[in-house]
N, C-alpha and C positions, 0 to 999 in steps of 0.2 A: 406621434413621437416628438418629443421636444428636441429642438436643435440647440446645442450648447452655444451660449452667447460668447462672442469673441472678447478677449481682454482689450480694453481701450489702450491705444498707444500713448495718449496723453490724458491725464485727469487732474485738474486743479480743483481742490476742495477748500472753499472759503479761504483762498490764498491771499495773503497780504505781503506787499513788499514796501518797506518803509525807508525813505531817504530823508534825513533831516526831520522836520516837524510834521510833514504831511506824507500820506501814503501815495506811492506811484501806482500801485495796484491795491485795491481796497476790497477785500473779501470776495474775490472773483471766483466763479465756477466755470469750468470748461471741460468738455469731453470730446476727444478726437478718436475716431474709429480707424481700424486698420485700412490702409489703402486710400485714405482721404487726402485731398489737397485743400488746404485751408489758407485763406489770406487774412492777416490781421491789419486793419487799416485805422487811420485816425490822424489828427493833426500832429505837427511836430511837437515833441515834448509830452505826448500822451502816454508814453510808457511802452511803446511797441518794441523798442530795443531791449527793454528790461525783460519782456516776455521771452525774447530769443536767448538772452543771457541765462535766464533760469532754465530753459529747456536744454541749453548747451552745457549746463552744469558749471557755469562760471560764477553764479551767485546762488544762494539758498534763500527761500522765502523767510521773512521774519515772523510769519504766523501762517497757520493753515498747512495744507499738505499739497505736495506735488508728486504724482505717481507717473512713472514712465514704464510702459510695458508691464504694468501691474505691480511694480516695485516702488515703494516710497523712497524719494531722494532725500537722504539725510546727510549726505557728504558731498563735497565738491567733486567734480569729475576726476581731478588729479589724485584725489584721496581714495578713489574706489578701485578695488582689486579687479572687479569685472564690470566695467562701466557699460551702460546701454549703448547701442549702436546709433549714435547721433552725430551727424555730419553737418558742419556749418560752412556755407558758402558766403564769404564776406563780401561787403559792398566793394571794397578794394580787393582785387584778386589775390593779394598777399602772397605773391610768388617770390622765391629766392632768386635774386638776379644773377648770382654766381653759378647757378645750376641750370642745366638744360631743361627743356620741357619734359623730357622723359624722366629726368631725375626729380623734378618737382612733383610730378604725378605719382611716382613710385617711392617718394621719400620715406613714408612711414614703413612700407614693406622692407626697404633696405635697412632702416634703423632697427626693426625688430629681428631681422635675420632669420626668419622662419622659412624663407624660400631662397632658392639659388638664383643667380643673375638671369638665367634663361627664363625661368618661371616668372620672375618679376617683369621682365621685358615683354613677355607674351600678354600678361595682364594689363600692363600699361598701354601697349599698342591697341588692345581691344577697346580700352576706354577712350583713347584718343580717336579711334575710328568712329566710335559712337557719337562724338561731338564734331566730327568732320575735320580732324586735325592729324590724321594718321601719318601724313608726310612731313610733319614739322617737328618730329620728336627730337631732332638734334640741334634745333635752334635754341637761343637763349631768350628769356622774356623780353629783353630790350629790343629784340628784332621783330616783335609781334605788335600788331595794333591793339588798342584797348579792348576791342570786342573779342579778339582772339585770346587775349590774356584771360578774360572772363571765362571763355570756353575751356581753357586749360584748367581753371579752378573747378569747373563742372566735372571734367574728367577725373580730377583728383577726388572729388566727392563720390565718384562711381567705384573707386578701387575697393575690392573686397578684401577684408582682413582674413587671412587664412585660418585664424583661430575663432572666427565668427561661427556661431552655431548654425548648423544646416537648417535652412528655411526661415531663419530669423529675418525680421523686417527692419530696415534702417529708417530713421527719422531724419529727413533732410531739411535744413533750415536755410532760407535765402534772405539775406539782409539787403533790401533795396537793390535787387539784381540788375535793374535797367536804369538806374540813376545816371544821368549825364549822357545817355546814348541817343542817337538819332532814331527816328521811327522805324526804319528798316532794321537796324541793329536790335531795337527793342523786340520786334516781331521774332527775330531769329532766337533771341535769348528766351523769350516767352515760350516758344515752341520747345526749346531745349529743356526748360524746367519740367514740362510735362513728360518729355522723352526720358530725361534723366531719372525722374521719379519712377517711371514705368520700368525702365531697364534695370534699375536697382531693386525693383519689386518692393518699393517702400511707400512712405507717405511724406507729405511735405507741408511746411509752414512758410509762407511768403509774407514778408513785411514790405509794403510798397505804397508810394503816393501816386503811382502811375496807373491811371484807370485801365488802360489796355492790358497792363500786366496783371492787375487784379482780376479782370474778366476772362483773360485767356489762360491764365496759369492755375486758377483755383476752381473748386466746385462749391465751396462754402466760404462765407465772409463773416467776420465778427468786427463790430465797430467799437473801438476803444476810445474813451474820453473821460477825463477826470477820475481815472483809476477804476472805472467800471466798464463792463461790456454792455453797451446800450442797445445793441441790435445784433441778431444772428440770423442768417438765412442763406439760401442758395445764391449762387452768382447771378442767376437770372432774376431772382427777387431783388437783389441789390440794385439792379439797373432800373427797377420800377417802383420800389417802395416809397411811401411818402413819410417814412420815419424822419423827423426833423433833423436828426444828427446825420443820417446818411444823405439826405437830400442836400444839406448844406455842404457836406464834403464833396458830393458828386458835382455840384454846380459851382463850387468855389465862392459862394455868396458870403458877404460880410454880415448878413442878417441871419440869425439863428441862435441856437443854444450854445454854440461853441464860440467863445470870445477870447482874444489874445491875452487879456489880463488874467484869464483863469488858468493859464498853464505856462 
């Protein structure tokens, strides 16, 4: 008996993204399966943030196709009547300073008005508890440390939209989630990426330069440089492969195929 194949969460088909005279992404192909945790790595300026913007629906490819949850993305997210469930955790927590932690986490639910105040509070408190901040709901962002603010942004990504289809799977995007954090705070956030993705019953794409974040928060890694994916493999393979692009990235060597004048 044949088992039906799951619809990929992300599928890039000969996708190109052009900025100026040269492509940032050049006819790339990528398939991401349900439940997968993926890391996109590469040097600064390689196009990693462009990948996130495309997945978040902030940009559209200039050529080729992008499919999310089996649907081709032909419109920006703001122009879609029923957009896919994609949640972006910014490098900067992007919290509203005038709102409490609870109000920040539940902002979209309050704005949509589909739930009453009690229901919103219950959902918000459950998300804050998941990131270890259940007792800080009434504080303002300015009263929190940088690491705590990041955890609030993770709680915000956990919030379930009441009109979300039953059993649907969110795609969580993390943009340099551990940039500027000390090693202990990095470990806490890396564990939280895995936990958040699991609790949300979703899949994730992490963009990061931090090796511990790449290895602890992902199951598969793709290496982006010069608009192309030069390597793809498991996180375990990433730490061992002799692929010249990955090896140079891993060791920080000045010798190798990736040179500053190229990007």
